[in-house]
N, C-alpha and C positions, 0 to 999 in steps of 0.2 A: 408695412415698410420692412424691406430686407436690411440686413446688417450693412450692406454696401451703399444703400440709398440714404442720402443725407440732404437736408434742406439747408441752404445757405442764404441768409438774409444779408444783403449788402446795402449800405446807406452811403450816399455821397451828397456833398453840398451842390447847389446849382452851379457854382463856379467850377467845380470839378467835373460836372456833367457836361459843361460847355466844351471842355477839352482845350487843346493847344494846337497850333498849326506847325507842322514840320514838313519839310520837303527833302529830307535826307535822314537816313537811319544807318547806324553802324551796330553790328552784332559782334561781340567778342565773347570768348568762353575759355574756361579751364575745366579741369576735372571737378571742381567744386562750385563753380558759379557761371551763370550766363549774365551778360550785361547788354542791354539794348539802349543805345543812346539816340535820342531824337533831336534833330538840329533844324533850325530855320536858316537856310543859306541865303545870302544876298547875291543874286545873280548879276546885278549891275556891274560888279567888279570882275566878272568872268573874262572880259576882254584883256585885262592886265595879266592873266595867267594865275592870279591868286584870288581865292574866294574867302570871304569872312563868314562866320556863322555864329549863332547863339544856341547853346544847348537849352532846349525848352523842357526836356524831361529825360530822366534816366531811370531804367527799371533793372534791378538786380534780383536774380532768383536762383534757387538751387536747381541743378540739372534734373532732379526728381520731378519738378513741376513743369519742365519744358518739354512739350510734346510736339 
């Protein structure tokens, strides 16, 4: 194994592996952070011109890890 080769063991609960449903995502960033927000929008309200949504997950990470 070379110095750059690493093995990463990742464990997740079955609930985490099932994931969540999102039909909208927003990415924002600064010099120090990327934020990805996943939302489940309710399209039934689209006719009124206003849509409601629920944040189902948000991931924040350093730009170093965003490729």
